[in-house]
Biopython code that builds the backbone (N, CA, C, O; Angstrom):
import numpy as np
from Bio.PDB.StructureBuilder import StructureBuilder

atoms = [
    (1, "MET", "N", (2.092, 52.213, -84.304)),
    (1, "MET", "CA", (3.262, 51.775, -83.591)),
    (1, "MET", "C", (2.844, 50.792, -82.498)),
    (1, "MET", "O", (1.879, 51.040, -81.775)),
    (2, "GLU", "N", (3.555, 49.699, -82.379)),
    (2, "GLU", "CA", (3.266, 48.687, -81.372)),
    (2, "GLU", "C", (3.593, 49.219, -79.976)),
    (2, "GLU", "O", (4.637, 49.838, -79.770)),
    (3, "GLU", "N", (2.701, 48.975, -79.025)),
    (3, "GLU", "CA", (2.883, 49.405, -77.643)),
    (3, "GLU", "C", (3.807, 48.422, -76.928)),
    (3, "GLU", "O", (3.490, 47.238, -76.816)),
    (4, "ARG", "N", (4.958, 48.917, -76.444)),
    (4, "ARG", "CA", (5.923, 48.047, -75.769)),
    (4, "ARG", "C", (6.215, 48.496, -74.345)),
    (4, "ARG", "O", (7.114, 47.954, -73.702)),
    (5, "ARG", "N", (5.488, 49.459, -73.850)),
    (5, "ARG", "CA", (5.732, 49.960, -72.504)),
    (5, "ARG", "C", (5.356, 48.922, -71.472)),
    (5, "ARG", "O", (4.352, 48.222, -71.601)),
    (6, "ARG", "N", (6.191, 48.837, -70.433)),
    (6, "ARG", "CA", (5.916, 47.915, -69.339)),
    (6, "ARG", "C", (5.271, 48.631, -68.166)),
    (6, "ARG", "O", (4.599, 47.995, -67.353)),
    (7, "LYS", "N", (5.459, 49.928, -68.061)),
    (7, "LYS", "CA", (4.926, 50.725, -66.956)),
    (7, "LYS", "C", (3.953, 51.758, -67.502)),
    (7, "LYS", "O", (4.119, 52.258, -68.614)),
    (8, "THR", "N", (2.941, 52.070, -66.710)),
    (8, "THR", "CA", (1.989, 53.106, -67.074)),
    (8, "THR", "C", (2.681, 54.458, -67.064)),
    (8, "THR", "O", (3.455, 54.766, -66.158)),
    (9, "ARG", "N", (2.394, 55.261, -68.081)),
    (9, "ARG", "CA", (2.942, 56.618, -68.138)),
    (9, "ARG", "C", (1.849, 57.606, -67.788)),
    (9, "ARG", "O", (0.660, 57.327, -67.940)),
    (10, "ARG", "N", (2.274, 58.761, -67.319)),
    (10, "ARG", "CA", (1.328, 59.805, -66.934)),
    (10, "ARG", "C", (1.731, 61.113, -67.586)),
    (10, "ARG", "O", (2.912, 61.458, -67.630)),
    (11, "ARG", "N", (0.750, 61.836, -68.090)),
    (11, "ARG", "CA", (0.990, 63.167, -68.646)),
    (11, "ARG", "C", (1.138, 64.145, -67.494)),
    (11, "ARG", "O", (0.447, 64.015, -66.483)),
    (12, "PRO", "N", (2.031, 65.128, -67.630)),
    (12, "PRO", "CA", (2.250, 66.048, -66.514)),
    (12, "PRO", "C", (1.089, 66.990, -66.241)),
    (12, "PRO", "O", (1.003, 67.515, -65.131)),
    (13, "GLY", "N", (0.200, 67.234, -67.180)),
    (13, "GLY", "CA", (-0.945, 68.100, -66.944)),
    (13, "GLY", "C", (-0.668, 69.580, -67.157)),
    (13, "GLY", "O", (-1.602, 70.380, -67.223)),
    (14, "ILE", "N", (0.587, 69.951, -67.265)),
    (14, "ILE", "CA", (0.999, 71.330, -67.534)),
    (14, "ILE", "C", (2.187, 71.276, -68.483)),
    (14, "ILE", "O", (2.772, 70.212, -68.685)),
    (15, "ASN", "N", (2.548, 72.413, -69.065)),
    (15, "ASN", "CA", (3.689, 72.477, -69.973)),
    (15, "ASN", "C", (4.981, 72.456, -69.159)),
    (15, "ASN", "O", (5.275, 73.396, -68.420)),
    (16, "VAL", "N", (5.748, 71.374, -69.301)),
    (16, "VAL", "CA", (7.016, 71.223, -68.590)),
    (16, "VAL", "C", (8.133, 71.140, -69.621)),
    (16, "VAL", "O", (8.189, 70.199, -70.412)),
    (17, "GLY", "N", (9.018, 72.125, -69.608)),
    (17, "GLY", "CA", (10.143, 72.146, -70.529)),
    (17, "GLY", "C", (11.253, 71.205, -70.078)),
    (17, "GLY", "O", (11.505, 71.036, -68.885)),
    (18, "VAL", "N", (11.909, 70.596, -71.065)),
    (18, "VAL", "CA", (13.071, 69.739, -70.815)),
    (18, "VAL", "C", (14.253, 70.389, -71.522)),
    (18, "VAL", "O", (14.162, 70.755, -72.694)),
    (19, "TYR", "N", (15.371, 70.530, -70.797)),
    (19, "TYR", "CA", (16.543, 71.271, -71.283)),
    (19, "TYR", "C", (17.778, 70.390, -71.305)),
    (19, "TYR", "O", (17.913, 69.457, -70.512)),
    (20, "ASP", "N", (18.680, 70.705, -72.231)),
    (20, "ASP", "CA", (19.993, 70.066, -72.261)),
    (20, "ASP", "C", (20.755, 70.559, -71.043)),
    (20, "ASP", "O", (20.934, 71.764, -70.866)),
    (21, "LYS", "N", (21.201, 69.644, -70.211)),
    (21, "LYS", "CA", (21.872, 70.003, -68.960)),
    (21, "LYS", "C", (23.184, 70.742, -69.208)),
    (21, "LYS", "O", (23.578, 71.577, -68.394)),
    (22, "VAL", "N", (23.862, 70.455, -70.302)),
    (22, "VAL", "CA", (25.167, 71.051, -70.584)),
    (22, "VAL", "C", (25.027, 72.431, -71.227)),
    (22, "VAL", "O", (25.657, 73.390, -70.781)),
    (23, "THR", "N", (24.198, 72.534, -72.280)),
    (23, "THR", "CA", (24.094, 73.788, -73.029)),
    (23, "THR", "C", (23.001, 74.720, -72.512)),
    (23, "THR", "O", (23.036, 75.922, -72.776)),
    (24, "GLY", "N", (22.028, 74.172, -71.775)),
    (24, "GLY", "CA", (20.900, 74.960, -71.312)),
    (24, "GLY", "C", (19.816, 75.149, -72.359)),
    (24, "GLY", "O", (18.787, 75.763, -72.076)),
    (25, "GLU", "N", (20.027, 74.629, -73.573)),
    (25, "GLU", "CA", (19.058, 74.755, -74.658)),
    (25, "GLU", "C", (17.802, 73.931, -74.367)),
    (25, "GLU", "O", (17.883, 72.806, -73.875)),
    (26, "ARG", "N", (16.634, 74.516, -74.682)),
    (26, "ARG", "CA", (15.383, 73.773, -74.523)),
    (26, "ARG", "C", (15.327, 72.699, -75.604)),
    (26, "ARG", "O", (15.415, 72.999, -76.795)),
    (27, "VAL", "N", (15.179, 71.451, -75.179)),
    (27, "VAL", "CA", (15.141, 70.312, -76.092)),
    (27, "VAL", "C", (13.710, 70.029, -76.524)),
    (27, "VAL", "O", (13.460, 69.658, -77.671)),
    (28, "GLY", "N", (12.775, 70.206, -75.601)),
    (28, "GLY", "CA", (11.386, 69.918, -75.924)),
    (28, "GLY", "C", (10.488, 70.055, -74.722)),
    (28, "GLY", "O", (10.844, 70.631, -73.694)),
    (29, "ARG", "N", (9.298, 69.496, -74.897)),
    (29, "ARG", "CA", (8.265, 69.538, -73.866)),
    (29, "ARG", "C", (7.995, 68.113, -73.409)),
    (29, "ARG", "O", (7.894, 67.200, -74.229)),
    (30, "LEU", "N", (7.877, 67.923, -72.099)),
    (30, "LEU", "CA", (7.574, 66.615, -71.540)),
    (30, "LEU", "C", (6.152, 66.224, -71.895)),
    (30, "LEU", "O", (5.205, 66.922, -71.533)),
    (31, "MET", "N", (5.996, 65.109, -72.602)),
    (31, "MET", "CA", (4.670, 64.632, -72.999)),
    (31, "MET", "C", (4.111, 63.648, -71.988)),
    (31, "MET", "O", (2.940, 63.731, -71.619)),
    (32, "ASP", "N", (4.953, 62.707, -71.533)),
    (32, "ASP", "CA", (4.549, 61.784, -70.491)),
    (32, "ASP", "C", (5.774, 61.224, -69.800)),
    (32, "ASP", "O", (6.903, 61.374, -70.267)),
    (33, "ILE", "N", (5.518, 60.567, -68.660)),
    (33, "ILE", "CA", (6.615, 60.119, -67.811)),
    (33, "ILE", "C", (6.201, 58.866, -67.051)),
    (33, "ILE", "O", (5.032, 58.690, -66.706)),
    (34, "SER", "N", (7.180, 57.996, -66.795)),
    (34, "SER", "CA", (6.982, 56.822, -65.945)),
    (34, "SER", "C", (8.275, 56.597, -65.179)),
    (34, "SER", "O", (9.250, 57.325, -65.366)),
    (35, "ILE", "N", (8.281, 55.606, -64.333)),
    (35, "ILE", "CA", (9.491, 55.251, -63.594)),
    (35, "ILE", "C", (10.614, 54.868, -64.556)),
    (35, "ILE", "O", (11.789, 55.062, -64.241)),
    (36, "GLU", "N", (10.268, 54.329, -65.717)),
    (36, "GLU", "CA", (11.268, 53.836, -66.660)),
    (36, "GLU", "C", (11.652, 54.816, -67.753)),
    (36, "GLU", "O", (12.750, 54.716, -68.300)),
    (37, "GLY", "N", (10.769, 55.775, -68.093)),
    (37, "GLY", "CA", (11.106, 56.614, -69.228)),
    (37, "GLY", "C", (10.222, 57.832, -69.390)),
    (37, "GLY", "O", (9.308, 58.086, -68.605)),
    (38, "ILE", "N", (10.536, 58.583, -70.451)),
    (38, "ILE", "CA", (9.789, 59.793, -70.782)),
    (38, "ILE", "C", (9.572, 59.858, -72.288)),
    (38, "ILE", "O", (10.265, 59.202, -73.066)),
    (39, "MET", "N", (8.585, 60.670, -72.677)),
    (39, "MET", "CA", (8.410, 61.008, -74.084)),
    (39, "MET", "C", (8.443, 62.526, -74.180)),
    (39, "MET", "O", (7.801, 63.229, -73.399)),
    (40, "LEU", "N", (9.208, 63.021, -75.160)),
    (40, "LEU", "CA", (9.335, 64.452, -75.404)),
    (40, "LEU", "C", (8.757, 64.802, -76.764)),
    (40, "LEU", "O", (8.719, 63.966, -77.667)),
    (41, "ALA", "N", (8.308, 66.042, -76.904)),
    (41, "ALA", "CA", (7.954, 66.612, -78.204)),
    (41, "ALA", "C", (8.819, 67.847, -78.368)),
    (41, "ALA", "O", (8.923, 68.662, -77.451)),
    (42, "GLY", "N", (9.442, 67.992, -79.533)),
    (42, "GLY", "CA", (10.322, 69.131, -79.753)),
    (42, "GLY", "C", (10.535, 69.428, -81.215)),
    (42, "GLY", "O", (9.972, 68.769, -82.089)),
    (43, "GLY", "N", (11.350, 70.421, -81.469)),
    (43, "GLY", "CA", (11.576, 70.894, -82.819)),
    (43, "GLY", "C", (12.749, 70.271, -83.539)),
    (43, "GLY", "O", (13.090, 70.694, -84.643)),
    (44, "ARG", "N", (13.380, 69.266, -82.932)),
    (44, "ARG", "CA", (14.511, 68.636, -83.613)),
    (44, "ARG", "C", (14.489, 67.127, -83.416)),
    (44, "ARG", "O", (13.923, 66.608, -82.454)),
    (45, "SER", "N", (15.115, 66.452, -84.347)),
    (45, "SER", "CA", (15.231, 65.001, -84.278)),
    (45, "SER", "C", (16.265, 64.635, -83.219)),
    (45, "SER", "O", (17.281, 65.316, -83.073)),
    (46, "MET", "N", (16.006, 63.565, -82.488)),
    (46, "MET", "CA", (16.935, 63.071, -81.470)),
    (46, "MET", "C", (17.588, 61.800, -82.013)),
    (46, "MET", "O", (16.942, 60.999, -82.689)),
    (47, "LYS", "N", (18.859, 61.627, -81.713)),
    (47, "LYS", "CA", (19.628, 60.500, -82.238)),
    (47, "LYS", "C", (19.368, 59.238, -81.395)),
    (47, "LYS", "O", (19.582, 59.233, -80.183)),
    (48, "ILE", "N", (18.908, 58.186, -82.056)),
    (48, "ILE", "CA", (18.601, 56.923, -81.384)),
    (48, "ILE", "C", (19.886, 56.300, -80.829)),
    (48, "ILE", "O", (20.953, 56.414, -81.433)),
    (49, "ASN", "N", (19.770, 55.645, -79.677)),
    (49, "ASN", "CA", (20.868, 54.988, -78.950)),
    (49, "ASN", "C", (21.907, 55.973, -78.420)),
    (49, "ASN", "O", (23.049, 55.595, -78.159)),
    (50, "THR", "N", (21.515, 57.219, -78.264)),
    (50, "THR", "CA", (22.397, 58.242, -77.707)),
    (50, "THR", "C", (21.889, 58.616, -76.319)),
    (50, "THR", "O", (20.686, 58.761, -76.102)),
    (51, "VAL", "N", (22.830, 58.770, -75.378)),
    (51, "VAL", "CA", (22.470, 59.186, -74.027)),
    (51, "VAL", "C", (22.496, 60.714, -73.972)),
    (51, "VAL", "O", (23.483, 61.346, -74.349)),
    (52, "TYR", "N", (21.407, 61.287, -73.502)),
    (52, "TYR", "CA", (21.276, 62.728, -73.354)),
    (52, "TYR", "C", (21.253, 63.081, -71.872)),
    (52, "TYR", "O", (20.744, 62.327, -71.043)),
    (53, "GLU", "N", (21.816, 64.247, -71.558)),
    (53, "GLU", "CA", (21.785, 64.778, -70.200)),
    (53, "GLU", "C", (20.716, 65.859, -70.162)),
    (53, "GLU", "O", (20.849, 66.892, -70.818)),
    (54, "PHE", "N", (19.649, 65.621, -69.389)),
    (54, "PHE", "CA", (18.504, 66.525, -69.347)),
    (54, "PHE", "C", (18.350, 67.186, -67.986)),
    (54, "PHE", "O", (18.886, 66.736, -66.973)),
    (55, "ARG", "N", (17.590, 68.276, -68.015)),
    (55, "ARG", "CA", (17.227, 68.995, -66.793)),
    (55, "ARG", "C", (15.787, 69.458, -66.970)),
    (55, "ARG", "O", (15.409, 69.963, -68.027)),
    (56, "ILE", "N", (14.986, 69.280, -65.916)),
    (56, "ILE", "CA", (13.607, 69.768, -65.895)),
    (56, "ILE", "C", (13.533, 70.842, -64.822)),
    (56, "ILE", "O", (13.941, 70.618, -63.682)),
    (57, "THR", "N", (13.011, 72.006, -65.186)),
    (57, "THR", "CA", (12.749, 73.061, -64.207)),
    (57, "THR", "C", (11.296, 72.928, -63.785)),
    (57, "THR", "O", (10.386, 73.014, -64.609)),
    (58, "LEU", "N", (11.091, 72.719, -62.503)),
    (58, "LEU", "CA", (9.752, 72.508, -61.974)),
    (58, "LEU", "C", (9.022, 73.835, -61.790)),
    (58, "LEU", "O", (9.644, 74.828, -61.412)),
    (59, "PRO", "N", (7.723, 73.871, -62.049)),
    (59, "PRO", "CA", (6.969, 75.114, -61.885)),
    (59, "PRO", "C", (6.739, 75.494, -60.417)),
    (59, "PRO", "O", (6.463, 76.655, -60.113)),
    (60, "VAL", "N", (6.851, 74.529, -59.517)),
    (60, "VAL", "CA", (6.752, 74.781, -58.080)),
    (60, "VAL", "C", (7.835, 73.970, -57.384)),
    (60, "VAL", "O", (8.350, 73.000, -57.939)),
    (61, "SER", "N", (8.168, 74.365, -56.192)),
    (61, "SER", "CA", (9.159, 73.641, -55.407)),
    (61, "SER", "C", (8.542, 72.358, -54.868)),
    (61, "SER", "O", (7.456, 72.384, -54.289)),
    (62, "ILE", "N", (9.218, 71.257, -55.053)),
    (62, "ILE", "CA", (8.802, 69.976, -54.494)),
    (62, "ILE", "C", (9.911, 69.520, -53.563)),
    (62, "ILE", "O", (11.022, 69.210, -53.993)),
    (63, "TYR", "N", (9.585, 69.485, -52.277)),
    (63, "TYR", "CA", (10.570, 69.140, -51.244)),
    (63, "TYR", "C", (11.819, 70.010, -51.362)),
    (63, "TYR", "O", (12.936, 69.522, -51.187)),
    (64, "GLY", "N", (11.633, 71.288, -51.655)),
    (64, "GLY", "CA", (12.739, 72.236, -51.728)),
    (64, "GLY", "C", (13.521, 72.212, -53.026)),
    (64, "GLY", "O", (14.498, 72.948, -53.160)),
    (65, "LYS", "N", (13.128, 71.400, -53.974)),
    (65, "LYS", "CA", (13.828, 71.286, -55.263)),
    (65, "LYS", "C", (13.052, 72.005, -56.353)),
    (65, "LYS", "O", (11.829, 71.892, -56.429)),
    (66, "ARG", "N", (13.769, 72.750, -57.203)),
    (66, "ARG", "CA", (13.152, 73.417, -58.351)),
    (66, "ARG", "C", (13.642, 72.831, -59.675)),
    (66, "ARG", "O", (13.084, 73.127, -60.732)),
    (67, "GLU", "N", (14.683, 72.002, -59.618)),
    (67, "GLU", "CA", (15.212, 71.367, -60.830)),
    (67, "GLU", "C", (15.501, 69.902, -60.563)),
    (67, "GLU", "O", (15.869, 69.511, -59.455)),
    (68, "ILE", "N", (15.326, 69.102, -61.604)),
    (68, "ILE", "CA", (15.674, 67.694, -61.561)),
    (68, "ILE", "C", (16.561, 67.418, -62.776)),
    (68, "ILE", "O", (16.192, 67.763, -63.898)),
    (69, "ALA", "N", (17.722, 66.803, -62.565)),
    (69, "ALA", "CA", (18.634, 66.455, -63.659)),
    (69, "ALA", "C", (18.697, 64.934, -63.782)),
    (69, "ALA", "O", (18.655, 64.214, -62.785)),
    (70, "PHE", "N", (18.799, 64.460, -65.024)),
    (70, "PHE", "CA", (18.858, 63.018, -65.256)),
    (70, "PHE", "C", (19.428, 62.736, -66.637)),
    (70, "PHE", "O", (19.457, 63.612, -67.502)),
    (71, "ASN", "N", (19.881, 61.505, -66.834)),
    (71, "ASN", "CA", (20.357, 61.032, -68.128)),
    (71, "ASN", "C", (19.342, 60.041, -68.678)),
    (71, "ASN", "O", (18.729, 59.279, -67.930)),
    (72, "ALA", "N", (19.171, 60.063, -70.006)),
    (72, "ALA", "CA", (18.232, 59.154, -70.658)),
    (72, "ALA", "C", (18.745, 58.813, -72.045)),
    (72, "ALA", "O", (19.336, 59.651, -72.726)),
    (73, "VAL", "N", (18.510, 57.569, -72.456)),
    (73, "VAL", "CA", (18.919, 57.123, -73.788)),
    (73, "VAL", "C", (17.703, 57.156, -74.704)),
    (73, "VAL", "O", (16.618, 56.708, -74.332)),
    (74, "CYS", "N", (17.895, 57.689, -75.905)),
    (74, "CYS", "CA", (16.815, 57.776, -76.882)),
    (74, "CYS", "C", (16.580, 56.398, -77.500)),
    (74, "CYS", "O", (17.500, 55.796, -78.055)),
    (75, "LEU", "N", (15.349, 55.903, -77.402)),
    (75, "LEU", "CA", (14.995, 54.598, -77.961)),
    (75, "LEU", "C", (14.346, 54.715, -79.334)),
    (75, "LEU", "O", (14.473, 53.813, -80.162)),
    (76, "TRP", "N", (13.652, 55.822, -79.578)),
    (76, "TRP", "CA", (12.996, 56.040, -80.862)),
    (76, "TRP", "C", (12.732, 57.529, -81.049)),
    (76, "TRP", "O", (12.680, 58.292, -80.084)),
    (77, "CYS", "N", (12.566, 57.929, -82.308)),
    (77, "CYS", "CA", (12.248, 59.313, -82.632)),
    (77, "CYS", "C", (11.457, 59.319, -83.939)),
    (77, "CYS", "O", (11.881, 58.733, -84.934)),
    (78, "ASP", "N", (10.298, 59.990, -83.925)),
    (78, "ASP", "CA", (9.427, 60.077, -85.099)),
    (78, "ASP", "C", (9.102, 61.518, -85.401)),
    (78, "ASP", "O", (8.920, 62.325, -84.489)),
    (79, "GLU", "N", (9.026, 61.852, -86.695)),
    (79, "GLU", "CA", (8.545, 63.174, -87.094)),
    (79, "GLU", "C", (7.019, 63.143, -87.082)),
    (79, "GLU", "O", (6.410, 62.194, -87.577)),
    (80, "VAL", "N", (6.412, 64.167, -86.524)),
    (80, "VAL", "CA", (4.961, 64.265, -86.481)),
    (80, "VAL", "C", (4.477, 64.761, -87.835)),
    (80, "VAL", "O", (4.945, 65.789, -88.325)),
    (81, "GLU", "N", (3.548, 64.038, -88.439)),
    (81, "GLU", "CA", (3.050, 64.386, -89.776)),
    (81, "GLU", "C", (2.517, 65.810, -89.839)),
    (81, "GLU", "O", (1.874, 66.291, -88.906)),
    (82, "LEU", "N", (2.795, 66.472, -90.950)),
    (82, "LEU", "CA", (2.290, 67.812, -91.267)),
    (82, "LEU", "C", (2.749, 68.892, -90.301)),
    (82, "LEU", "O", (2.157, 69.970, -90.252)),
    (83, "THR", "N", (3.782, 68.620, -89.542)),
    (83, "THR", "CA", (4.354, 69.628, -88.639)),
    (83, "THR", "C", (5.871, 69.563, -88.765)),
    (83, "THR", "O", (6.411, 68.687, -89.441)),
    (84, "SER", "N", (6.533, 70.472, -88.127)),
    (84, "SER", "CA", (7.997, 70.424, -88.105)),
    (84, "SER", "C", (8.465, 70.021, -86.708)),
    (84, "SER", "O", (9.492, 70.497, -86.222)),
    (85, "THR", "N", (7.693, 69.134, -86.068)),
    (85, "THR", "CA", (8.051, 68.678, -84.723)),
    (85, "THR", "C", (8.326, 67.181, -84.709)),
    (85, "THR", "O", (7.974, 66.447, -85.633)),
    (86, "TYR", "N", (8.962, 66.764, -83.636)),
    (86, "TYR", "CA", (9.329, 65.369, -83.449)),
    (86, "TYR", "C", (8.858, 64.901, -82.081)),
    (86, "TYR", "O", (8.731, 65.694, -81.148)),
    (87, "ARG", "N", (8.600, 63.604, -81.976)),
    (87, "ARG", "CA", (8.359, 62.951, -80.696)),
    (87, "ARG", "C", (9.471, 61.940, -80.512)),
    (87, "ARG", "O", (9.902, 61.296, -81.468)),
    (88, "ALA", "N", (9.935, 61.804, -79.278)),
    (88, "ALA", "CA", (11.014, 60.860, -79.004)),
    (88, "ALA", "C", (10.771, 60.192, -77.660)),
    (88, "ALA", "O", (10.311, 60.825, -76.710)),
    (89, "GLY", "N", (11.088, 58.899, -77.593)),
    (89, "GLY", "CA", (10.959, 58.128, -76.363)),
    (89, "GLY", "C", (12.329, 57.842, -75.784)),
    (89, "GLY", "O", (13.266, 57.503, -76.507)),
    (90, "PHE", "N", (12.436, 57.982, -74.471)),
    (90, "PHE", "CA", (13.703, 57.817, -73.767)),
    (90, "PHE", "C", (13.554, 56.871, -72.593)),
    (90, "PHE", "O", (12.525, 56.845, -71.919)),
    (91, "GLN", "N", (14.598, 56.098, -72.363)),
    (91, "GLN", "CA", (14.678, 55.253, -71.168)),
    (91, "GLN", "C", (15.601, 55.947, -70.175)),
    (91, "GLN", "O", (16.719, 56.331, -70.518)),
    (92, "LEU", "N", (15.124, 56.106, -68.941)),
    (92, "LEU", "CA", (15.933, 56.752, -67.909)),
    (92, "LEU", "C", (17.139, 55.883, -67.566)),
    (92, "LEU", "O", (17.047, 54.656, -67.535)),
    (93, "GLN", "N", (18.252, 56.527, -67.312)),
    (93, "GLN", "CA", (19.492, 55.851, -66.953)),
    (93, "GLN", "C", (19.845, 56.220, -65.515)),
    (93, "GLN", "O", (20.109, 57.387, -65.228)),
    (94, "GLU", "N", (19.854, 55.253, -64.615)),
    (94, "GLU", "CA", (20.248, 55.492, -63.226)),
    (94, "GLU", "C", (19.634, 56.777, -62.686)),
    (94, "GLU", "O", (20.356, 57.703, -62.316)),
    (95, "SER", "N", (18.311, 56.839, -62.640)),
    (95, "SER", "CA", (17.636, 58.059, -62.216)),
    (95, "SER", "C", (17.905, 58.370, -60.742)),
    (95, "SER", "O", (18.065, 57.470, -59.918)),
    (96, "SER", "N", (17.951, 59.650, -60.439)),
    (96, "SER", "CA", (18.233, 60.130, -59.093)),
    (96, "SER", "C", (17.040, 59.860, -58.175)),
    (96, "SER", "O", (15.923, 59.668, -58.656)),
    (97, "PRO", "N", (17.262, 59.842, -56.869)),
    (97, "PRO", "CA", (16.139, 59.694, -55.933)),
    (97, "PRO", "C", (15.107, 60.810, -56.109)),
    (97, "PRO", "O", (13.909, 60.570, -55.964)),
    (98, "GLU", "N", (15.563, 62.034, -56.423)),
    (98, "GLU", "CA", (14.638, 63.141, -56.627)),
    (98, "GLU", "C", (13.727, 62.887, -57.831)),
    (98, "GLU", "O", (12.525, 63.145, -57.771)),
    (99, "LEU", "N", (14.303, 62.382, -58.918)),
    (99, "LEU", "CA", (13.501, 62.106, -60.108)),
    (99, "LEU", "C", (12.507, 60.991, -59.821)),
    (99, "LEU", "O", (11.341, 61.093, -60.202)),
    (100, "ARG", "N", (12.945, 59.937, -59.160)),
    (100, "ARG", "CA", (12.031, 58.837, -58.806)),
    (100, "ARG", "C", (10.901, 59.339, -57.918)),
    (100, "ARG", "O", (9.750, 58.936, -58.093)),
    (101, "GLU", "N", (11.217, 60.214, -56.969)),
    (101, "GLU", "CA", (10.196, 60.760, -56.079)),
    (101, "GLU", "C", (9.215, 61.629, -56.858)),
    (101, "GLU", "O", (8.007, 61.556, -56.631)),
    (102, "LEU", "N", (9.724, 62.448, -57.772)),
    (102, "LEU", "CA", (8.860, 63.282, -58.606)),
    (102, "LEU", "C", (7.923, 62.408, -59.422)),
    (102, "LEU", "O", (6.723, 62.677, -59.487)),
    (103, "ILE", "N", (8.452, 61.372, -60.039)),
    (103, "ILE", "CA", (7.627, 60.470, -60.839)),
    (103, "ILE", "C", (6.583, 59.795, -59.963)),
    (103, "ILE", "O", (5.422, 59.679, -60.356)),
    (104, "ASP", "N", (6.987, 59.351, -58.779)),
    (104, "ASP", "CA", (6.025, 58.745, -57.849)),
    (104, "ASP", "C", (4.892, 59.708, -57.521)),
    (104, "ASP", "O", (3.730, 59.306, -57.468)),
    (105, "LEU", "N", (5.226, 60.984, -57.300)),
    (105, "LEU", "CA", (4.198, 61.984, -57.012)),
    (105, "LEU", "C", (3.235, 62.138, -58.181)),
    (105, "LEU", "O", (2.024, 62.235, -57.985)),
    (106, "TRP", "N", (3.775, 62.160, -59.404)),
    (106, "TRP", "CA", (2.922, 62.265, -60.586)),
    (106, "TRP", "C", (1.989, 61.072, -60.698)),
    (106, "TRP", "O", (0.833, 61.212, -61.098)),
    (107, "MET", "N", (2.491, 59.906, -60.346)),
    (107, "MET", "CA", (1.696, 58.699, -60.489)),
    (107, "MET", "C", (0.596, 58.616, -59.419)),
    (107, "MET", "O", (-0.417, 57.950, -59.635)),
    (108, "GLN", "N", (0.780, 59.277, -58.277)),
    (108, "GLN", "CA", (-0.161, 59.168, -57.169)),
    (108, "GLN", "C", (-1.107, 60.347, -57.049)),
    (108, "GLN", "O", (-2.274, 60.157, -56.707)),
    (109, "ASP", "N", (-0.641, 61.567, -57.321)),
    (109, "ASP", "CA", (-1.383, 62.794, -57.033)),
    (109, "ASP", "C", (-1.589, 63.614, -58.294)),
    (109, "ASP", "O", (-0.938, 63.375, -59.311)),
    (110, "PRO", "N", (-2.503, 64.591, -58.225)),
    (110, "PRO", "CA", (-2.580, 65.560, -59.320)),
    (110, "PRO", "C", (-1.218, 66.223, -59.496)),
    (110, "PRO", "O", (-0.481, 66.374, -58.521)),
    (111, "PRO", "N", (-0.873, 66.618, -60.708)),
    (111, "PRO", "CA", (0.478, 67.106, -60.974)),
    (111, "PRO", "C", (0.838, 68.375, -60.210)),
    (111, "PRO", "O", (0.045, 69.310, -60.093)),
    (112, "PHE", "N", (2.043, 68.369, -59.706)),
    (112, "PHE", "CA", (2.696, 69.525, -59.135)),
    (112, "PHE", "C", (1.957, 70.185, -57.984)),
    (112, "PHE", "O", (1.878, 71.411, -57.911)),
    (113, "ARG", "N", (1.424, 69.383, -57.097)),
    (113, "ARG", "CA", (0.974, 69.950, -55.839)),
    (113, "ARG", "C", (2.208, 70.436, -55.103)),
    (113, "ARG", "O", (3.251, 69.783, -55.141)),
    (114, "SER", "N", (2.105, 71.540, -54.455)),
    (114, "SER", "CA", (3.245, 72.098, -53.730)),
    (114, "SER", "C", (3.596, 71.193, -52.551)),
    (114, "SER", "O", (2.715, 70.778, -51.799)),
    (115, "ARG", "N", (4.850, 70.897, -52.397)),
    (115, "ARG", "CA", (5.347, 70.041, -51.306)),
    (115, "ARG", "C", (6.297, 70.845, -50.451)),
    (115, "ARG", "O", (7.050, 71.665, -50.977)),
    (116, "LYS", "N", (6.284, 70.641, -49.177)),
    (116, "LYS", "CA", (7.185, 71.346, -48.257)),
    (116, "LYS", "C", (8.461, 70.559, -48.065)),
    (116, "LYS", "O", (9.347, 70.988, -47.326)),
]
sb = StructureBuilder()
sb.init_structure("model")
sb.init_model(0)
sb.init_chain("A")
sb.init_seg("    ")
for serial, (resi, resn, name, xyz) in enumerate(atoms, 1):
    if name == "N":
        sb.init_residue(resn, " ", resi, " ")
    sb.init_atom(name, np.array(xyz, "f"), 0.0, 1.0, " ", f" {name:<3s}", serial, name[0])
structure = sb.get_structure()
């Protein structure tokens, strides 16, 4: 697959679940993240050009927050060979200040240092 990313992505370093904000269903696991987007791995195919409402539950409190909610549009989705899993790339849509701050922390520091 041709690399088209404009921003460096970072792996979270720990297992971070991503959930459907409306249903609460676990959609997948966060594979990497940047200011512009995320990649998920999960057990179902995601529909391209569809906006999803996601929620991430943080393993530690960062600036008093334990959850981050955001919308993202699916740009691509591939089935992983010899497994029943999928990888999907998403572009963030109007990300919240909390999400931008979380991403900034990931880009600068080891993942999920506790913040007051």
